[in-house]
Every structure is written in C-alpha cells, then in structure tokens.
C-alpha positions in Angstrom: 0.1 -0.1 0.2 1.4 3.0 -1.0 1.7 6.3 0.5 -1.2 8.8 -0.8 -1.1 12.2 0.9 -4.5 13.4 2.9 -5.1 16.5 4.4 -6.0 16.7 8.1 -4.4 18.4 11.3 -1.0 17.0 12.3 -0.7 19.5 15.2 -2.9 18.4 19.1 -5.1 21.2 19.8 -5.8 22.1 23.4 -9.3 21.3 24.3 -10.3 23.9 27.2 -12.3 22.3 30.4 -11.5 18.7 30.0 -9.1 16.3 30.6 -8.0 13.5 28.6 -8.3 10.4 29.4 -7.4 6.4 28.3 -8.8 3.6 28.7 -7.5 0.4 27.5 -8.3 -3.7 27.7 -5.0 -6.5 28.7 -6.4 -9.5 26.8 -3.9 -11.5 28.8 -4.3 -10.3 32.4 -8.3 -10.0 31.7 -7.8 -6.0 32.8 -9.5 -3.0 32.2 -6.9 0.3 32.6 -6.7 3.9 32.3 -4.1 6.3 32.0 -4.0 10.0 31.4 -3.3 10.8 27.5 0.7 10.9 27.9 0.5 7.5 29.1 1.1 8.8 32.9 -1.1 7.9 35.9 -1.9 4.3 34.5 -3.9 1.5 36.8 -6.1 -1.1 36.3 -9.7 -0.2 37.4 -11.4 -3.6 36.4 -9.6 -6.9 37.1 -11.7 -9.7 36.3 -10.1 -13.1 35.3 -9.8 -14.7 31.3 -12.3 -13.7 29.9 -10.3 -12.5 26.8 -11.2 -8.9 26.7 -11.5 -7.4 22.9 -13.3 -4.0 22.0 -13.2 -0.8 24.3 -16.7 2.0 23.9 -16.5 5.6 26.6 -19.9 6.9 27.0 -19.0 10.1 28.6 -22.5 11.4 29.4 -23.9 8.3 31.0 -20.1 8.0 32.8 -20.0 4.2 31.3 -17.2 1.8 30.1 -18.5 -1.1 27.9 -16.1 -3.7 26.7 -16.3 -7.0 24.8 -15.4 -10.1 26.2 -14.4 -13.1 23.7 -14.4 -16.1 25.6 -13.9 -19.5 24.3 -13.8 -18.7 20.4 -15.1 -22.2 20.5 -17.8 -22.0 22.9 -20.7 -19.7 22.7 -19.9 -17.9 25.6 -18.9 -14.4 24.5 -20.2 -11.0 26.7 -20.9 -7.6 27.1 -19.8 -5.8 30.3 -20.7 -2.9 31.9 -19.1 -0.2 34.2 -18.5 3.3 35.8 -15.6 5.0 34.8 -13.6 4.0 37.8 -14.3 0.3 37.4 -17.4 0.6 39.4 -20.8 -1.0 39.3 -19.5 -4.1 37.2 -22.6 -5.5 35.0 -22.9 -7.9 32.6 -25.1 -6.3 30.1 -25.1 -8.9 27.1 -24.8 -12.6 29.0 -22.3 -15.1 27.7 -24.2 -16.8 25.0 -25.7 -13.9 24.0 -22.7 -13.4 21.6 -20.1 -15.7 20.0 -16.8 -13.5 20.3 -17.7 -10.0 20.1 -14.9 -8.1 19.0 -14.5 -4.3 18.7 -17.8 -2.3 20.3 -18.6 1.4 19.6 -21.5 3.3 20.8 -24.0 5.4 18.5 -25.7 7.7 21.2 -27.9 9.1 17.9 -29.7 6.1 17.9 -29.0 4.7 21.8 -27.5 1.4 20.4 -23.9 -0.1 21.2 -22.7 -1.9 17.9 -20.0 -4.7 17.3 -18.2 -7.1 15.2 -18.4 -11.0 16.2 -15.6 -13.1 14.8 -17.2 -16.7 14.8 -20.6 -15.5 15.4 -19.9 -14.4 11.6 -22.1 -11.2 11.9 -22.2 -7.7 12.9 -24.5 -7.4 15.9 -26.7 -4.1 18.0 -28.5 -3.7 21.2 -29.8 -1.3 23.9 -27.3 0.0 26.1 -28.4 -2.1 29.0 -27.9 -5.0 26.3 -31.5 -5.7 25.7 -33.1 -6.0 21.7 -30.1 -7.9 20.5 -30.7 -7.7 16.7 -28.1 -8.9 13.7 -27.9 -6.5 11.1 -25.4 -8.6 9.0 -24.9 -12.2 8.7 -21.8 -13.9 6.9 -22.0 -17.2 7.2 -23.9 -18.2 4.5 -25.7 -20.7 6.3 -22.9 -22.4 8.1 -22.7 -23.6 11.7 -21.3 -21.6 14.6 -18.8 -20.7 15.8 -17.2 -20.7 12.2 -13.9 -21.8 11.3 -13.9 -19.6 7.9 -11.6 -16.5 8.1 -13.1 -14.9 5.4 -16.3 -14.9 7.1 -15.1 -13.1 10.6 -16.1 -10.2 11.5 -13.6 -7.9 13.9 -13.5 -4.5 13.2 -16.8 -1.9 14.1 -17.2 2.1 13.4 -19.9 4.1 12.9 -20.7 7.0 10.7 -24.0 8.5 12.6 -24.1 11.4 10.2 -24.5 9.4 7.4 -26.8 6.7 9.1 -23.9 3.9 7.9 -21.6 1.2 9.9 -18.5 -0.4 8.4 -17.0 -3.4 10.0 -13.5 -5.5 8.8 -13.5 -8.9 7.8 -10.1 -9.9 8.6 -9.5 -13.4 6.2 -6.5 -16.1 7.2 -3.3 -14.8 8.6 -1.6 -13.0 6.2 -3.2 -14.0 3.3 -4.6 -10.4 1.8 -7.9 -11.9 1.9 -8.5 -9.2 4.1 -12.1 -6.4 3.3 -13.6 -3.5 4.7 -17.0 -3.0 4.0 -20.5 -0.7 4.9 -24.3 -0.6 4.6 -27.0 1.2 6.4 -27.4 1.3 9.9 -31.9 0.6 8.8 -32.4 -2.7 6.8 -33.6 -2.4 3.7 -37.4 -2.9 3.3 -38.4 -7.2 3.0 -34.6 -8.1 3.5 -32.6 -9.9 6.2 -29.2 -9.7 7.7 -28.4 -12.8 5.5 -29.8 -11.4 2.1 -29.6 -7.6 2.7 -28.5 -5.7 -0.7 -26.9 -2.5 0.3 -23.4 -4.0 1.0 -20.4 -2.1 0.2 -17.2 -3.4 -0.3 -14.6 0.1 -0.2 -11.2 -2.0 0.3 -10.3 -5.6 0.1 -7.3 -7.8 -0.5 -5.8 -6.3 2.6 -3.2 -8.0 4.4 -5.5 -8.3 8.0 -7.8 -5.4 8.8 -8.9 -5.1 12.2 -10.3 -2.5 14.0 -11.4 1.0 12.7 -12.4 4.4 13.8 -13.9 7.8 11.8 -12.4 11.1 11.9 -16.3 13.2 11.0 -14.8 16.2 10.2 -12.4 15.3 8.0 -14.7 11.8 6.3 -11.2 9.5 6.7 -11.5 6.1 7.5 -8.7 4.8 10.1 -7.8 1.0 10.2 -5.3 -0.7 12.0 -3.4 -4.1 10.1 -1.9 -6.7 12.0 -0.4 -8.5 8.7 3.2 -9.1 8.6 5.4 -5.9 6.9 5.9 -4.3 4.6 2.0 -4.0 4.3 0.4 -4.9 7.2 1.4 -4.5 10.9 0.7 -1.0 10.6 -2.3 1.8 10.9 -4.2 3.0 7.4 -6.3 5.5 6.4 -8.4 6.3 3.3 -11.3 8.6 1.8 -14.4 7.5 2.9 -16.2 9.7 0.4 -14.6 8.2 -2.8 -16.7 6.9 -5.4 -16.3 3.0 -6.4 -13.1 2.8 -9.6 -12.1 6.0 -7.9 -10.7 5.0 -4.3 -7.2 5.9 -3.5 -5.1 3.4 -2.1 -5.2 3.2 1.2 -2.0 5.9 3.0 0.4 3.9 5.7 0.2 6.2 8.7 2.3 4.1 11.1 3.9 0.7 11.0 6.1 -1.0 13.1 3.4 -2.5 15.1 3.8 -5.7 16.7 0.7 -7.4 16.3 -1.8 -3.9 15.7 -5.1 -4.2 17.6 -7.2 -1.4 18.9 -7.0 2.3 17.4 -9.2 5.4 18.9 -8.9 9.1 17.9 -8.6 12.4 19.3 -10.7 14.3 16.8 -10.2 17.5 18.3 -6.6 17.1 19.5 -5.4 15.7 15.7 -4.4 12.3 17.0 -4.2 8.7 17.6 -3.7 6.1 19.8 -2.9 3.0 19.4 -2.5 -0.7 21.0 -0.4 -3.9 20.0 -0.5 -7.7 21.5 3.2 -7.2 22.0 2.1 -5.0 25.2 2.5 -1.2 24.1 0.6 1.8 23.6 1.1 4.7 21.3 0.6 8.0 20.4 1.0 10.0 16.9 -0.6 12.5 15.3 -3.3 11.6 12.3 -1.0 12.0 9.5 1.6 9.6 11.8 3.8 12.5 13.0 5.1 13.0 16.3 5.5 9.1 17.0 5.3 8.8 20.4 5.5 5.6 23.2 3.3 5.7 25.9 3.5 2.9 27.5 4.8 -0.9 26.9 4.9 -4.2 27.9 1.7 -4.2 29.7 0.7 -7.2 28.7 -1.6 -8.0 25.1 -2.9 -5.2 24.8 -6.6 -5.2 22.5 -8.9 -1.9 22.7 -8.6 1.3 23.3 -10.8 4.1 23.7 -10.0 8.0 24.3 -12.3 10.3 26.5 -12.4 14.1 27.7 -13.8 14.2 31.0 -15.1 17.5 32.5 -12.4 18.7 35.1 -12.8 18.8 38.5 
C-alpha cells in the first residue's frame, strides 16, 4: 500500500475544561486499565480474569465503559460488560451466549445503540445500552454452523458513521493471506431484506493483509484502521477517504508502521491525534498523519481495545 497524501490536522489542539483520558484492555490479564493521555498515571480499574476482553467504548455523558469479552472462541460464551468510568458497578449486560466472539464495539448516541462485530459468530450485531433488544444486522455465515472456522467470514472491526446512518466493519481473512476486506451498510435494514440477504452492502477495500479495528474522523471524512498482517503492508495504521466513488478510491495511506500485532485504535478528533495498542503490550500516540510518534507504555501484557475520552475537569 502506498502513501497517498490526505489533508488532516497534524498538530494536536488544546481542549479547555476537559481532561483527556485513555482506557485500554489487557487480553492476557483480563484487565481494564486507564491512564492520562500521555500514558502517565496508569492503573488497573477492573480485573475480571481470563475472559479475553477485546473491544472498548466510552459513554462520557452516562459515565459508562463498555467492553466485549471474547470468551472461548470454540464456545458460545462471549459477553459484554459495563462499568462506571472508575470501574465500579460492574455489570454483564449481554450474558455469555448472547454473542459468540464479540470484538470491536462502538456507541451510537443518536440511535441509543451499541454496535459490535462477532468473529466466530460471523455477524455484525447491535443492542440497546442495557443489552436488551439484540439484533443481527449482517450475517456472513452463508448458512454455515457457528462457531465458524472460515476466517474470510470473520467480522472484527466496527465503526459508526452516525451522520450518514451507516456502519463499517472489517473481515480479516486468514493470517497474512491478503483476504481482508472493509465493508459498509446502512444502519436501517432495507425493507423486506434480512441480515443474510441484504443488498446494500458495499465493499470499500479488499485484498488487504489483515484489517482489524476501525475509527472515523467525522470532520475530515477519513476512515482509519489497524492491520496486523506482516510487513511491509501489515502491522500498520492505514487511512483512506470515506466518500470516494467506486473505481476512484485511492490506495490506502500507511501512517504508522512497525507495530507488534496491531489491534486497538482510537482517535482524538479535537486533538488531531491517534492512540494505538498492539498485542506486544505497547501503547502509542501520533498525530493523524503519523508524525510525532511516541511510545507511551510498553510490556503491559497483550493489549487489545483502546478508547479516548475527554472527561470534565475537576
């Protein structure tokens, strides 16, 4: 993948009256951690054992964290947890078996829904903030039994474009096989169609090394994603315009490389920066164009999901 210049903010901007805070997951330790935006003041706020946490989202207004637990990929025991921002009031809102292997999770305040991808479940799902009214929006199984073993049907990353009423997801494919895809569909199911046969699914990119997590910069209309395939095209952060026409989409631009099994990605839209985690246990930051790269933490276990939030000062 080549470097195609995309205009964006490269210098982080200060935000008045709020404190930037990071939340991240340690897969190996079953931990939820939090730190300042510079990586300092790192501490564990939840430790729940080996449930394999993967995706993480923050609802600042409600004061809640949401994260997915993959559980045993061979069993139907995935779940979704919720807690206060300090880790208190831990609750299971989607119980084990409500989803197979939930991965990246996103919050859409406009619709009042949680959206997530389910890997071995081979689908994209959503539910209310309390875990009720679980729906399947996309079913990639083709009728195959779950848990699915065909990695080309595994849904992993998730992003919501609330302004356009669309959602995006990744299908990673086999390791380093060049089978990865990024797709999108409308939040509203087309009339008379189902998760298995809906006709509004669009493939934005295919033949990617191994795309994982997604995030959107709504101001610049740019999609960012991590890719954990092998170098030179993998273990990177990539970006591309959301609104290019089919047949005219530029090649993705690599803005960050040399990651150790790239997973988590979170954008600080106001600050013009991104935060990245990898299974090697490192937490990084950089401007959205990849400049000003910093290692904020390392050797933290096996890091997966990361989320950034601006919390009220005081």
